[in-house]
Every structure is written in structure tokens, then in C-alpha cells.
N, C-alpha and C positions, 0 to 999 in steps of 0.2 A: 504494500500500500504506500510505503514511503516513496518509492520510485514514481508512482503516479503523481503525487503532490510535487515532487521535485521537477519532473520533466513534462507534465501534461501541457504546459504552455510553450514548450520549446518547439521551434519550427522544425519540422521533419520527424517529430516523435512518432514512432511506429505504433505505439500502444503497448501496454504491459503484456498483452497476450500474444503479441506478434513474435514469430520465430526470430525476427531480426533485432529484438530489443537488446539483447546482450551486446551484439556488435555495435549498436548505436551508443550505448553507455560507454563501452570501452573506447570507442573512437574519440569521444569528447572528454574523457576523464583527464585530470591533471594530478600530479603528485602533491601530497600534502607537504607543506614546509616544516611543520612541527606537529607534535601530539602532546596533549596534556592529560595526564591520568592522576586524579587526586588520590585515589585509593586503589593502587594496583593489586592489592591482595584480595579485593572484593569482586565477585562476579556481579553482573547486572541484577540477577535474580536475588542475590543476597542484599544488595543495596535497596531493592524494592521492599524486601522483607523487613529490613531494619527501619525503613521509613514507616511502614505499617505498624511495627512495634512501637516506635516513638509516638505515633499518633494515638495509639491505644493507651499508652502510659500517660500521655498528656490529658486525654479524656478522663481517665481514672482519677488523676490528681485534681482536675478541675471539679469533678463530681464530689470529691471529698470536702471541698470548701463550701 
């Protein structure tokens, strides 16, 4: 779904279901100059889980007051 949002307004976009979509993306990709990783020891799933836990703890603490 992300590719659709990124490329749907690009001239020549073949559509996400086209067999040519991979070649289109590869043709126009550019290398990243740098990467930033705040917590390299966490996976995305673990980060989401920790956010849900923090929200639950905050709700619990606010309910105590």
C-alpha cells in the first residue's frame, strides 16, 4: 500500500498490480545518503508493543488519580 501512496501521482506509474512495477521503482530509485536508527536493538514489532504498553500504563496511572 505504501508504494501506491508514494508513486500513484508519478507520470508513467504502471500501477501496483502491473508486472512492470518492480522495474519502474528500480529505474527511479536513488541511494540513501544516510540512515538513522534510534534503537537498533528493537524490531518494529517490539517498538509497537512497547508503545502499546506505555499507553496502557499511562491509562492505568491516570485512572488511579
